[in-house]
C-alpha positions as CSV (number, residue, x, y, z in Angstrom):
1,X,27.4,11.2,48.1
2,X,28.4,12.4,51.5
3,X,28.1,16.1,52.1
4,X,30.6,16.7,54.8
5,X,29.8,20.5,54.8
6,X,26.4,19.6,56.1
7,X,27.5,17.4,59.0
8,X,30.8,18.9,60.2
9,X,29.7,21.7,62.5
10,X,31.7,24.3,64.5
11,X,32.9,21.9,67.1
12,X,31.6,18.4,66.3
13,X,29.8,16.3,63.7
14,X,26.1,15.8,63.6
15,X,23.5,14.7,61.1
16,X,20.5,12.5,60.5
17,X,21.1,8.7,60.2
18,X,21.5,7.2,57.6
19,X,21.0,9.9,55.0
20,X,23.5,12.5,56.3
21,X,25.8,10.5,58.6
22,X,26.3,6.8,58.1
23,X,28.9,4.1,58.3
24,X,30.8,5.4,55.2
25,X,30.9,8.9,56.6
26,X,32.1,7.8,60.0
27,X,34.8,5.6,58.4
28,X,36.2,8.5,56.3
29,X,36.1,10.9,59.2
30,X,38.0,8.5,61.5
31,X,40.6,8.0,58.8
32,X,40.9,11.8,58.4
33,X,41.2,12.2,62.1
34,X,44.0,9.7,62.2
35,X,45.8,11.4,59.3
36,X,45.5,14.8,61.2
37,X,46.2,13.7,64.8
38,X,48.4,10.8,64.1
39,X,47.4,8.8,67.3
40,X,48.7,5.4,68.1
41,X,46.1,4.5,70.7
42,X,42.6,6.0,71.2
43,X,39.5,5.6,73.3
44,X,36.2,4.9,71.5
45,X,32.8,5.1,73.1
46,X,29.2,5.7,72.1
47,X,26.0,7.1,73.6
48,X,22.7,5.2,73.7
49,X,21.4,6.0,70.3
50,X,20.0,3.1,68.2
51,X,22.4,3.7,65.4
52,X,25.3,3.8,67.8
53,X,26.4,0.1,67.5
54,X,26.6,0.4,63.6
55,X,28.6,3.6,63.6
56,X,30.8,2.4,66.5
57,X,31.8,-0.7,64.5
58,X,32.5,1.5,61.5
59,X,34.7,3.7,63.6
60,X,36.5,0.8,65.2
61,X,37.1,-0.9,61.8
62,X,38.5,2.3,60.4
63,X,40.9,2.9,63.3
64,X,42.3,-0.6,63.2
65,X,42.5,-0.6,59.4
66,X,45.0,2.3,59.6
67,X,47.0,0.7,62.4
68,X,45.5,2.5,65.4
69,X,44.8,0.6,68.6
70,X,41.4,1.1,70.1
71,X,40.3,1.1,73.8
72,X,36.6,0.2,73.6
73,X,35.0,2.0,76.6
74,X,31.5,1.0,75.5
75,X,28.3,2.9,76.1
76,X,29.2,6.1,77.9
77,X,28.4,9.6,78.7
78,X,30.5,12.1,76.6
79,X,32.4,13.3,79.7
80,X,33.5,9.7,80.3
81,X,35.3,9.9,77.0
82,X,37.2,13.0,78.1
83,X,38.1,11.3,81.3
84,X,39.3,8.1,79.6
85,X,41.6,10.0,77.3
86,X,43.0,12.2,80.0
87,X,43.2,9.7,82.8
88,X,44.8,6.8,80.9
89,X,47.1,9.0,78.9
90,X,45.7,8.1,75.4
91,X,46.5,9.9,72.2
92,X,43.0,10.9,71.6
93,X,39.4,9.6,71.3
94,X,36.1,9.7,69.6
95,X,32.6,9.5,71.0
96,X,29.7,8.5,68.7
97,X,27.0,10.9,69.9
98,X,24.6,13.5,68.9
99,X,24.1,15.0,72.4
100,X,20.6,16.2,72.9
101,X,19.5,16.0,69.2
102,X,16.4,14.0,68.3
103,X,16.5,10.2,68.0
104,X,17.1,10.2,64.2
105,X,20.5,12.0,64.7
106,X,23.9,10.8,65.4
107,X,27.4,12.3,65.3
108,X,31.0,12.4,66.5
109,X,33.0,14.3,69.0
110,X,36.8,14.3,68.6
111,X,39.5,15.0,71.1
112,X,43.3,14.8,71.0
113,X,45.9,14.0,73.6
114,X,45.0,15.1,77.2
115,X,41.3,15.3,76.1
116,X,42.1,18.5,74.1
117,X,39.0,19.5,72.1
118,X,39.1,19.5,68.3
119,X,36.9,22.2,66.9
120,X,36.8,24.3,63.7
121,X,39.5,26.5,65.3
122,X,41.7,23.6,66.2
123,X,41.6,21.0,63.4
124,X,38.0,20.1,62.5
125,X,38.1,22.0,59.2
126,X,41.3,20.1,58.3
127,X,39.7,16.8,59.2
128,X,36.7,17.6,57.0
129,X,39.1,18.5,54.1
130,X,41.0,15.2,54.5
131,X,37.7,13.3,54.6
132,X,36.5,15.0,51.5
133,X,39.7,14.2,49.7
134,X,39.4,10.5,50.8
135,X,43.0,9.6,50.0
136,X,43.8,6.9,52.7
137,X,45.8,3.8,52.8
138,X,45.5,0.8,55.2
139,X,48.4,0.0,57.5
140,X,50.5,-3.1,56.9
141,X,49.8,-4.1,60.6
142,X,46.2,-3.5,61.8
143,X,45.5,-2.0,65.2
144,X,44.0,-4.0,68.0
145,X,40.8,-3.5,70.1
146,X,40.7,-4.0,73.8
147,X,37.8,-3.4,76.1
148,X,38.0,-1.4,79.3
149,X,35.4,-0.8,82.0
150,X,36.1,2.8,83.2
151,X,33.1,3.3,85.5
152,X,34.9,2.8,88.8
153,X,37.8,5.0,87.9
154,X,35.4,7.7,86.5
155,X,33.3,7.7,89.7
156,X,36.4,7.9,91.9
157,X,37.5,11.0,89.9
158,X,34.1,12.7,90.1
159,X,34.0,12.2,93.9
160,X,37.2,14.1,94.4
161,X,35.3,17.3,93.7
162,X,33.2,17.1,96.8
163,X,32.6,15.2,100.1
164,X,29.7,12.8,99.6
165,X,30.4,11.0,103.0
166,X,28.5,13.6,105.1
167,X,25.4,14.2,103.1
168,X,22.1,14.8,104.9
169,X,19.1,12.6,103.9
170,X,17.9,14.7,101.0
171,X,15.2,13.7,98.5
172,X,16.3,14.4,94.9
173,X,14.4,14.1,91.6
174,X,16.7,13.3,88.7
175,X,15.8,13.2,85.0
176,X,18.3,11.1,83.0
177,X,16.5,11.8,79.7
178,X,17.0,8.1,78.7
179,X,20.8,8.6,78.4
180,X,23.6,7.4,80.6
181,X,23.1,9.9,83.4
182,X,20.7,7.6,85.2
183,X,23.1,4.7,85.3
184,X,26.0,7.0,86.5
185,X,24.0,8.8,89.2
186,X,22.7,5.6,90.8
187,X,26.3,4.4,91.1
188,X,27.5,7.7,92.3
189,X,25.0,8.0,95.2
190,X,25.2,4.3,96.2
191,X,25.7,4.1,100.0
192,X,24.6,7.7,100.7
193,X,21.4,8.6,102.6
194,X,20.1,10.3,99.5
195,X,16.6,9.3,98.4
196,X,16.9,9.3,94.6
197,X,13.7,9.6,92.6
198,X,15.0,8.8,89.1
199,X,12.8,9.5,86.0
200,X,13.6,8.4,82.5
201,X,16.6,6.7,84.0
202,X,17.1,3.6,81.9
203,X,19.1,4.1,78.7
204,X,16.8,4.0,75.7
205,X,18.0,5.4,72.4
206,X,14.5,5.5,71.0
207,X,13.9,8.5,73.3
208,X,10.2,7.6,73.8
209,X,9.3,11.1,75.2
210,X,10.9,13.0,72.3
211,X,14.1,15.1,72.0
212,X,16.3,14.4,75.1
213,X,17.0,18.0,75.9
214,X,16.4,19.4,79.5
215,X,15.6,22.8,78.1
216,X,12.5,21.6,76.3
217,X,9.4,22.8,78.3
218,X,7.8,19.4,78.5
219,X,11.0,17.9,80.0
220,X,11.1,20.7,82.5
221,X,7.4,20.3,83.4
222,X,7.9,16.6,84.2
223,X,10.7,17.4,86.7
224,X,8.8,20.4,88.2
225,X,5.8,18.2,88.9
226,X,7.8,15.5,90.5
227,X,9.7,17.9,92.7
228,X,6.4,19.3,94.0
229,X,4.6,16.0,94.4
230,X,7.6,14.3,96.2
231,X,8.4,17.4,98.3
232,X,11.9,17.0,97.1
233,X,14.9,19.1,98.2
234,X,15.8,19.8,94.6
235,X,15.7,18.5,91.1
236,X,18.5,17.8,88.5
237,X,18.4,16.9,84.8
238,X,21.0,15.9,82.2
239,X,20.8,15.7,78.4
240,X,21.2,12.4,76.6
241,X,25.0,12.3,76.6
242,X,25.0,13.6,80.2
243,X,27.6,16.4,79.7
244,X,25.1,19.2,80.6
245,X,23.5,19.6,84.0
246,X,20.5,21.7,85.1
247,X,19.0,22.3,88.6
248,X,15.6,23.0,90.0
249,X,14.9,24.4,93.5
250,X,12.7,22.9,96.1
251,X,9.6,24.6,94.6
252,X,10.3,23.1,91.2
253,X,11.5,26.4,89.7
254,X,14.2,25.8,87.1
255,X,17.6,27.5,87.8
256,X,19.2,28.9,84.7
257,X,22.7,27.8,83.8
258,X,23.9,31.4,84.0
259,X,23.4,31.5,87.7
260,X,24.9,28.0,88.2
261,X,28.1,29.3,86.5
262,X,28.3,32.0,89.1
263,X,27.5,29.6,91.9
264,X,30.1,27.1,91.0
265,X,32.7,29.8,90.4
266,X,32.1,31.0,94.0
267,X,32.8,27.5,95.4
268,X,35.8,26.8,93.2
269,X,37.5,30.2,94.0
270,X,37.7,29.4,97.7
271,X,41.5,29.2,98.3
272,X,42.2,30.0,94.6
273,X,42.2,33.8,94.7
274,X,43.6,35.4,91.5
275,X,42.5,32.5,89.2
276,X,40.7,33.1,85.9
277,X,37.1,32.1,85.3
278,X,35.9,32.0,81.7
279,X,32.2,32.7,80.8
280,X,30.3,33.1,77.6
281,X,29.1,36.5,76.3
282,X,25.3,35.8,76.3
283,X,24.8,36.8,79.9
284,X,27.7,38.3,81.9
285,X,27.0,40.7,84.8
286,X,26.3,38.2,87.7
287,X,29.3,36.0,86.8
288,X,31.7,38.9,86.4
289,X,30.6,40.5,89.7
290,X,30.7,37.3,91.7
291,X,34.1,36.3,90.4
292,X,35.6,39.6,91.2
293,X,34.1,39.6,94.7
294,X,35.6,36.2,95.3
295,X,39.1,37.4,94.2
296,X,39.1,35.9,90.7
297,X,39.4,37.3,87.3
298,X,36.5,36.9,84.9
299,X,37.2,36.5,81.2
300,X,34.5,36.7,78.5
301,X,35.0,34.4,75.6
302,X,33.0,33.0,72.6
303,X,30.4,30.3,73.1
304,X,31.2,26.6,72.3
305,X,32.9,23.8,74.1
306,X,35.8,23.5,71.7
307,X,36.6,27.2,71.8
308,X,36.3,27.5,75.6
309,X,38.4,24.4,76.3
310,X,41.1,25.6,74.0
311,X,41.2,29.0,75.8
312,X,41.2,27.4,79.2
313,X,44.4,25.5,78.2
314,X,46.0,28.6,76.8
315,X,45.6,30.5,80.1
316,X,45.3,27.7,82.6
317,X,41.9,28.8,83.7
318,X,40.4,27.3,86.8
319,X,36.8,26.9,85.6
320,X,34.5,27.9,82.8
321,X,30.8,27.9,82.5
322,X,28.1,28.5,79.8
323,X,24.5,29.3,80.3
324,X,23.7,26.2,78.2
325,X,24.6,24.0,81.1
326,X,28.2,23.1,80.1
327,X,30.7,23.5,83.0
328,X,34.5,23.0,82.5
329,X,37.1,22.2,85.2
330,X,40.9,22.5,85.1
331,X,41.1,19.5,87.3
332,X,39.0,17.6,84.8
333,X,41.5,17.9,81.9
334,X,40.0,21.3,81.1
335,X,36.9,19.4,80.0
336,X,33.2,19.7,80.7
337,X,31.4,17.3,82.9
338,X,27.8,16.8,83.9
339,X,28.3,15.0,87.3
340,X,30.9,17.3,88.9
341,X,28.4,20.2,89.2
342,X,25.9,17.9,90.9
343,X,28.6,16.8,93.4
344,X,29.6,20.4,94.1
345,X,25.9,21.5,94.7
346,X,25.3,18.5,96.9
347,X,28.4,19.2,98.9
348,X,27.5,22.9,99.3
349,X,24.0,22.1,100.6
350,X,25.6,19.7,103.1
351,X,28.2,22.2,104.2
352,X,25.8,25.1,104.7
353,X,22.6,23.3,105.7
354,X,20.7,25.7,103.4
355,X,18.0,25.1,100.8
356,X,19.1,25.3,97.2
357,X,16.8,28.3,96.7
358,X,18.6,30.1,99.6
359,X,22.0,29.5,98.0
360,X,21.0,30.8,94.6
361,X,18.7,33.7,95.7
362,X,21.5,36.4,96.1
363,X,22.7,35.6,92.5
364,X,19.2,35.6,90.9
365,X,18.4,39.0,92.5
366,X,21.4,40.7,91.0
367,X,20.0,40.5,87.4
368,X,16.7,39.1,86.1
369,X,17.1,37.5,82.7
370,X,14.9,36.7,79.7
371,X,16.0,33.2,79.2
372,X,17.3,32.4,75.7
373,X,14.7,33.2,73.0
374,X,15.3,31.6,69.6
375,X,14.2,32.8,66.2
376,X,14.4,31.2,62.7
377,X,15.4,34.0,60.4
378,X,16.9,34.7,57.0
379,X,19.7,37.3,56.5
380,X,20.9,37.1,60.1
381,X,24.0,39.0,59.4
382,X,22.1,41.9,58.0
383,X,19.9,42.0,61.1
384,X,23.0,42.0,63.4
385,X,24.4,44.9,61.3
386,X,21.2,46.9,61.7
387,X,21.2,46.3,65.5
388,X,24.8,47.5,65.7
389,X,23.9,50.7,63.9
390,X,20.7,51.2,65.9
391,X,22.6,51.0,69.2
392,X,25.9,52.6,68.1
393,X,25.7,55.1,71.0
394,X,26.2,52.4,73.5
395,X,29.2,50.2,74.3
396,X,29.3,47.1,72.1
397,X,31.3,43.8,71.9
398,X,31.4,41.3,69.1
399,X,33.1,38.4,70.8
400,X,30.2,36.2,69.8
401,X,27.4,37.9,67.9
402,X,26.6,41.3,69.1
403,X,26.5,42.4,72.8
404,X,25.1,45.9,73.7
405,X,25.5,47.3,77.2
406,X,23.5,50.0,79.0
407,X,24.0,50.9,82.7
408,X,20.6,49.3,83.4
409,X,20.4,46.5,80.9
410,X,22.4,44.5,78.3
411,X,21.6,42.1,75.5
412,X,23.4,39.6,73.3
413,X,22.1,38.4,69.9
414,X,24.1,35.7,68.1
415,X,23.7,33.0,65.5
416,X,23.8,29.4,66.7
417,X,26.8,27.3,66.1
418,X,24.7,24.1,65.8
419,X,21.3,25.2,64.4
420,X,19.9,27.7,61.8
421,X,18.8,30.1,64.6
422,X,19.3,33.6,65.9
423,X,19.5,33.6,69.8
424,X,18.5,36.5,72.0
425,X,19.4,36.9,75.7
426,X,18.6,40.0,77.8
427,X,19.5,40.8,81.4
428,X,18.8,43.9,83.5
429,X,18.9,45.3,87.0
430,X,15.1,45.1,87.4
431,X,12.5,42.8,86.0
432,X,10.6,45.7,84.5
433,X,13.7,46.9,82.5
434,X,14.4,43.4,81.3
435,X,10.9,42.9,80.1
436,X,10.8,46.2,78.3
437,X,14.1,45.7,76.4
438,X,13.2,42.0,75.7
439,X,9.8,43.0,74.2
440,X,11.3,45.8,72.1
441,X,13.9,43.5,70.7
442,X,11.4,40.7,69.9
443,X,9.2,43.3,68.1
444,X,12.3,44.5,66.2
445,X,13.2,41.0,65.1
446,X,9.7,40.0,64.1
447,X,9.3,43.1,61.9
448,X,12.3,41.9,60.0
449,X,10.9,38.5,59.4
450,X,12.2,36.6,62.4
451,X,9.9,33.9,63.6
452,X,10.0,33.0,67.3
453,X,10.7,29.3,67.8
454,X,8.3,27.5,70.0
455,X,10.0,24.5,71.7
C-alpha cells in the first residue's frame, strides 16, 4: 500500500526506494499529474541515482499509456529539466530525483508549461489526491518517446549570463558530489584558461562518500583542504542534482548562501534599477540593504523553490535567492540554476581583478550569522508559540516560521518543509551579539526537549 501522504512533500516528492517510492507510486503520480496538468508533450529526465532507470521507465510508460508524448532528455541536472521545458516550449516535465538526499532515496519534481513549479500551493495537493483515488484510463492512442540531447543548448543558455571569453588563468577546486555537475562544468569551461581541479566529478549514484550535500561538514572539509593544498583562487560545490551552488574563498573558508544572494543581486541590478529581488525570511538584513543601495526593491517571501518561483512569476521579479544555495533568475524561466551563479561569480572576478574574499568582505562585515542550526523536536508549534509570547515586545513576522527583530540582532525559527526539524538562524551587527542571542536560543530550545542535530 502506497502512503502518498508520506512521500508528497511541500514542493516535490521524496521517499526511500522501494518501500516508500517505487515503480507503482511513480506510475500513479505521473497519471495524476497528466490528469491535473493535461499536457500533450513533456520532458522527462533523471538524476544519477541507482534506482533512476527503473523509475524513469515507469514514468515514461505511464505518460505514453495515457497518450502523452515524452521527450527523453536522459541523465540530467534538475535545472536542465527546467531549461528543456522552457526553452523548447513543452507543456511540462518531470525529473526523477531526490536532490541531496542519501542514496536510498528517490523522488520527483514536477513543472508545468514554461517550467512553472508545481508545489503544494499550486497543484501538488491535487495531484496527490488524484493519485490516491487512482481512477485512470489508458488512451486509445499511446504517446511516443523521442530522445533529445540538450547539453549544447543548455550550455549556450548558461553562457549568456556572463562573459567566459576573457577569464584569467584561475585555479578552481570544484566538488560535483558524484552528480551531474562535474560533467556540466567540464563542458562549460572547455577552451578557457581555467585550471579545474574536479573532485567527486564522475556521476555515481551509489554516492560512495555518503549523502551528496555540500552543507555536510565532511563535504566542506574536503573542498577546504584541496583549496588550501592547491593554492586555488576559490572553490565551488554543487549538490547531487546540481541545482544548488556554494562557494569557498581562496583561504578555503565557506561562503554562506545568504551572502551570495546579496552578491548576485548586486550584479544583476546593474542597469535594472527598480527591479524586485525576492529573498527568504531566515536571514534578511544584508540582502535588503544591498538591494536598496543598488536601486532595487527587496521582497521577503516564504522559503521553498515552488513558493518562490510562483511569486517571481506573479510580480515579474528579476532574481531570487535562498540561503540554502538556490538562486532563481527571470531570464532562466523564473527557475533556479546551479551553473549560472558560477558563471556570474567567474565573470565578476574577471571584471574586477579582485579575489573572491575581497568581493564578499563588505557583505560579510555587515552582519555576522550563526549558520543554520537544526534541532529534532516534538511539539514544534508549541515552542514557536512560546517564543512568540516571550518576544512579544519586539517586532515579529510569521512569513515562514517566526522572525523576531531587534535593532542589534534578529532571528528566525521555522519548521523544515522537507525534514522533521526545527531550524534556527541568527544574525546581528556584531559577532558578540550574534553569539549571545544564538546561545540563549539554543539553551531555550534544549530546555524544551529540542536535540541539536549533528551533521
